[in-house]
C-alpha positions as CSV (number, residue, x, y, z in Angstrom):
1,X,-63.3,-21.8,3.7
2,X,-60.6,-24.4,3.8
3,X,-60.6,-27.4,1.1
4,X,-60.8,-29.9,3.7
5,X,-63.9,-28.3,5.1
6,X,-65.4,-27.5,1.9
7,X,-65.2,-30.8,0.4
8,X,-66.3,-32.4,3.8
9,X,-69.4,-30.4,3.5
10,X,-70.3,-31.6,0.1
11,X,-70.0,-35.0,1.1
12,X,-72.4,-34.7,4.0
13,X,-74.8,-32.9,1.6
14,X,-74.6,-36.1,-0.8
15,X,-75.1,-38.5,2.0
16,X,-78.4,-36.7,2.1
17,X,-79.4,-36.3,-1.3
18,X,-78.8,-39.9,-2.0
19,X,-80.5,-40.8,1.1
20,X,-83.6,-40.0,-1.0
21,X,-82.7,-42.0,-3.7
22,X,-84.1,-45.7,-2.6
23,X,-87.2,-43.7,-1.9
24,X,-87.8,-42.5,-5.6
25,X,-86.5,-45.9,-6.8
26,X,-89.2,-48.2,-4.5
27,X,-91.7,-45.8,-5.8
28,X,-91.2,-46.3,-9.6
29,X,-93.4,-48.7,-11.1
30,X,-91.9,-49.1,-14.6
31,X,-89.0,-51.1,-16.3
32,X,-86.3,-50.6,-13.9
33,X,-83.7,-50.5,-17.1
34,X,-86.0,-47.8,-18.7
35,X,-86.4,-46.0,-15.5
36,X,-82.4,-45.8,-15.5
37,X,-82.0,-44.9,-19.1
38,X,-84.8,-42.3,-19.0
39,X,-83.8,-41.0,-15.8
40,X,-80.1,-40.7,-17.1
41,X,-81.5,-38.4,-20.0
42,X,-83.3,-36.3,-17.3
43,X,-80.5,-35.5,-15.6
44,X,-78.1,-34.9,-18.6
45,X,-80.5,-32.4,-19.8
46,X,-80.4,-30.6,-16.8
47,X,-76.7,-30.8,-16.0
48,X,-76.1,-29.9,-19.9
49,X,-78.0,-26.5,-19.4
50,X,-75.6,-25.8,-16.3
51,X,-72.4,-26.6,-18.5
52,X,-73.5,-24.4,-21.4
53,X,-74.4,-21.4,-19.1
54,X,-71.1,-21.7,-17.4
55,X,-69.4,-22.0,-20.9
56,X,-68.0,-25.3,-19.9
57,X,-67.9,-26.5,-23.4
58,X,-64.7,-25.2,-23.8
59,X,-63.1,-27.6,-21.2
60,X,-64.1,-30.1,-23.4
61,X,-62.6,-28.4,-26.5
62,X,-59.4,-27.9,-24.4
63,X,-59.0,-31.5,-23.1
64,X,-60.6,-34.0,-25.8
65,X,-58.7,-36.9,-24.8
66,X,-60.8,-36.8,-21.5
67,X,-63.9,-37.7,-23.3
68,X,-62.8,-41.2,-23.8
69,X,-61.9,-41.8,-19.9
70,X,-65.4,-40.2,-19.1
71,X,-67.2,-42.7,-21.3
72,X,-65.7,-44.9,-18.9
73,X,-67.3,-43.2,-16.2
74,X,-70.7,-43.7,-17.8
75,X,-69.9,-47.4,-18.7
76,X,-69.1,-48.1,-15.2
77,X,-70.5,-45.6,-13.0
78,X,-74.1,-45.8,-14.5
79,X,-74.5,-48.7,-17.2
80,X,-72.9,-51.4,-15.9
81,X,-73.7,-50.6,-12.4
82,X,-77.4,-50.1,-12.7
83,X,-77.5,-53.5,-14.6
84,X,-75.6,-55.4,-12.1
85,X,-78.2,-53.9,-9.4
86,X,-81.0,-54.4,-11.4
87,X,-80.5,-58.2,-12.4
88,X,-78.8,-58.8,-8.8
89,X,-81.8,-57.3,-6.9
90,X,-84.0,-59.4,-9.0
91,X,-82.4,-62.6,-7.6
92,X,-81.6,-61.7,-3.9
93,X,-83.6,-59.4,-1.4
94,X,-83.8,-55.7,-0.7
95,X,-82.2,-56.2,2.4
96,X,-79.1,-57.9,1.1
97,X,-79.0,-55.4,-1.6
98,X,-78.9,-52.7,1.0
99,X,-76.4,-54.0,2.7
100,X,-73.9,-55.4,-0.1
101,X,-73.8,-52.2,-2.3
102,X,-72.6,-50.6,1.3
103,X,-69.2,-52.3,0.8
104,X,-68.5,-49.7,-1.8
105,X,-66.1,-48.2,1.3
106,X,-64.1,-51.1,1.2
107,X,-63.7,-51.1,-2.7
108,X,-63.0,-47.3,-2.5
109,X,-60.0,-47.9,0.2
110,X,-58.3,-50.6,-2.0
111,X,-58.7,-48.8,-5.2
112,X,-57.9,-45.3,-3.7
113,X,-54.9,-46.8,-1.9
114,X,-53.3,-48.4,-5.5
115,X,-54.6,-45.7,-8.0
116,X,-54.9,-42.4,-6.2
117,X,-51.9,-43.0,-3.8
118,X,-54.4,-41.8,-0.8
119,X,-53.6,-42.7,2.6
120,X,-55.9,-44.8,4.3
121,X,-55.7,-44.1,8.2
122,X,-56.7,-46.4,11.1
123,X,-58.9,-43.7,12.2
124,X,-60.9,-43.7,9.2
125,X,-61.1,-47.6,8.6
126,X,-62.2,-47.7,12.2
127,X,-65.1,-45.1,11.5
128,X,-66.1,-46.8,8.5
129,X,-66.4,-50.2,10.3
130,X,-68.5,-48.6,12.7
131,X,-70.8,-47.1,9.8
132,X,-71.3,-50.0,8.3
133,X,-72.1,-52.0,11.8
134,X,-74.8,-49.5,12.5
135,X,-76.3,-49.7,8.7
136,X,-76.3,-54.0,9.4
137,X,-78.0,-53.3,12.6
138,X,-80.7,-51.0,11.5
139,X,-81.2,-53.0,8.4
140,X,-81.3,-56.4,9.8
141,X,-83.1,-55.6,12.8
142,X,-82.1,-58.6,14.5
143,X,-82.8,-61.0,11.5
144,X,-80.0,-63.2,9.9
145,X,-78.8,-62.9,6.2
146,X,-79.7,-65.7,3.6
147,X,-77.3,-65.7,0.5
148,X,-78.5,-65.6,-2.9
149,X,-76.9,-66.3,-6.4
150,X,-78.0,-62.1,-7.1
151,X,-75.4,-61.4,-4.1
152,X,-72.5,-62.0,-6.5
153,X,-74.1,-59.3,-9.3
154,X,-74.5,-56.7,-6.4
155,X,-71.3,-57.2,-5.2
156,X,-70.2,-55.8,-8.5
157,X,-72.4,-52.6,-8.3
158,X,-69.9,-51.0,-5.8
159,X,-66.8,-52.1,-7.4
160,X,-68.0,-50.2,-10.7
161,X,-69.0,-47.3,-9.0
162,X,-65.6,-47.0,-7.5
163,X,-64.1,-47.8,-10.7
164,X,-66.1,-44.9,-12.1
165,X,-65.1,-42.4,-9.1
166,X,-61.6,-43.0,-9.5
167,X,-61.3,-42.4,-13.2
168,X,-63.5,-39.3,-12.4
169,X,-61.0,-37.9,-9.8
170,X,-58.2,-37.4,-12.4
171,X,-60.2,-36.0,-15.1
172,X,-59.6,-32.2,-16.0
173,X,-63.4,-31.7,-16.3
174,X,-65.1,-29.6,-13.8
175,X,-67.9,-31.4,-11.9
176,X,-70.9,-30.3,-14.1
177,X,-69.0,-31.4,-17.1
178,X,-68.1,-34.9,-15.5
179,X,-71.7,-35.3,-14.7
180,X,-73.1,-34.3,-18.1
181,X,-71.1,-36.4,-19.9
182,X,-71.3,-39.7,-17.3
183,X,-75.1,-39.4,-17.9
184,X,-75.3,-38.6,-21.5
185,X,-72.9,-41.8,-22.3
186,X,-75.1,-43.7,-19.5
187,X,-78.3,-43.1,-21.3
188,X,-76.7,-44.2,-24.7
189,X,-75.6,-47.5,-23.3
190,X,-78.9,-48.0,-21.6
191,X,-81.5,-46.9,-23.8
192,X,-81.0,-49.8,-26.7
193,X,-81.6,-52.2,-23.7
194,X,-84.4,-50.3,-22.2
195,X,-86.2,-50.4,-25.5
196,X,-85.3,-54.4,-25.8
197,X,-87.2,-54.8,-22.3
198,X,-90.1,-52.7,-22.5
199,X,-89.6,-48.7,-22.8
200,X,-91.9,-47.0,-20.2
201,X,-92.2,-43.4,-18.7
202,X,-93.1,-43.0,-15.4
203,X,-93.5,-39.5,-13.5
204,X,-90.8,-40.7,-11.1
205,X,-88.1,-40.5,-13.8
206,X,-88.3,-37.0,-13.4
207,X,-87.6,-36.9,-9.4
208,X,-84.8,-39.5,-10.0
209,X,-83.1,-37.4,-12.9
210,X,-83.3,-34.5,-10.4
211,X,-81.6,-36.5,-7.5
212,X,-79.2,-37.6,-9.7
213,X,-78.2,-34.3,-11.3
214,X,-78.1,-32.6,-7.9
215,X,-76.4,-35.4,-6.3
216,X,-73.5,-35.7,-8.8
217,X,-72.7,-32.2,-9.0
218,X,-72.3,-32.4,-5.0
219,X,-70.1,-35.7,-5.0
220,X,-67.8,-34.6,-7.9
221,X,-67.2,-31.5,-6.0
222,X,-66.6,-33.4,-3.0
223,X,-64.0,-35.9,-4.7
224,X,-62.2,-32.9,-6.3
225,X,-61.7,-31.2,-2.9
226,X,-60.8,-34.2,-0.8
227,X,-59.8,-38.1,-1.0
228,X,-62.2,-40.0,-2.6
229,X,-61.9,-42.9,0.4
230,X,-62.8,-40.2,3.2
231,X,-65.6,-38.9,0.7
232,X,-67.2,-42.3,0.1
233,X,-66.9,-43.1,4.0
234,X,-69.1,-40.1,4.7
235,X,-71.8,-40.9,2.3
236,X,-71.8,-44.8,3.3
237,X,-74.9,-43.9,5.7
238,X,-76.9,-42.7,2.9
239,X,-79.5,-45.6,3.2
240,X,-80.1,-44.5,7.0
241,X,-81.4,-41.2,5.4
242,X,-84.3,-42.9,4.0
243,X,-84.7,-45.2,7.2
244,X,-84.9,-42.3,9.3
245,X,-87.4,-40.4,6.9
246,X,-89.9,-43.6,7.3
247,X,-89.6,-43.4,11.1
248,X,-90.2,-39.6,11.2
249,X,-93.3,-40.5,9.2
250,X,-94.7,-43.0,11.6
251,X,-92.8,-46.1,11.2
252,X,-91.9,-48.0,14.5
253,X,-88.7,-46.6,15.9
254,X,-87.0,-49.8,17.6
255,X,-84.0,-50.3,20.0
256,X,-82.0,-51.6,16.6
257,X,-82.5,-48.1,15.3
258,X,-81.2,-46.0,18.4
259,X,-77.9,-48.3,18.6
260,X,-77.6,-48.4,14.9
261,X,-77.8,-44.5,14.4
262,X,-75.5,-43.9,17.1
263,X,-72.9,-46.3,15.5
264,X,-73.7,-44.5,11.9
265,X,-73.2,-40.9,13.8
266,X,-70.5,-41.5,15.6
267,X,-68.8,-43.1,12.8
268,X,-69.6,-40.3,10.6
269,X,-68.5,-37.7,12.9
270,X,-65.3,-39.6,13.2
271,X,-64.6,-39.8,9.5
272,X,-65.4,-35.9,8.8
273,X,-62.9,-35.1,11.5
274,X,-60.0,-37.4,9.0
275,X,-57.5,-35.2,7.3
276,X,-57.2,-36.1,3.5
277,X,-53.6,-37.0,2.7
278,X,-51.6,-39.2,0.3
279,X,-49.0,-41.8,0.9
280,X,-45.6,-40.3,1.3
């Protein structure tokens, strides 16, 4: 299978996996910082098992210098992103959080162009715009958006995610090793804050840890094979998966859903067909 096709397939699988995450997070009754720290611990335990079995420790010994950069992936992608999301969502609304964090694709275009030399085509921009419009229609359902102070914190979340992804794409480690180290560093950074704010265990920690572990394995495999900007565009519709599951489970299906899902589908199919290229 071609590298481009395989990387695109991994990104599509990632969109479905990450679409399950909002369902798990909403069901969690415990302190969100504690939930994030313990979920990262569960994910890292699962991932280190994979690393040890596949003898991935050898690549860390061969490239010890990448450990510092992997720490930054854990700092930006897990610790800072989750803290900004947790506090931002408390000072905003669930709708604003869902919409603002989807601006990740815009940060991806800018950072991928600047630091990775990726070519951002008009077609990819157009497809991403269609996806974002579709998500807006589905999430807002005809209602207006009211801005809150927390929205500025929420805007940092996709920026932190993409900073972590840009660093990860340049690492010489394999996807399991990157994911294991990211969650280990993320846990170590969040755990002291979890103790201060109230350490609580929830059974949903196991489910979230599994989603994180599998999702990151698929995601890092994807961005190793195709452009980060393209992979980000493909996973942008992830919240629509959770919404679609709700509709299948009996929630009302409206005209807004129909229009939104049509735009999302067309945009995603268009993004899938974009070839990953670098600027000449």
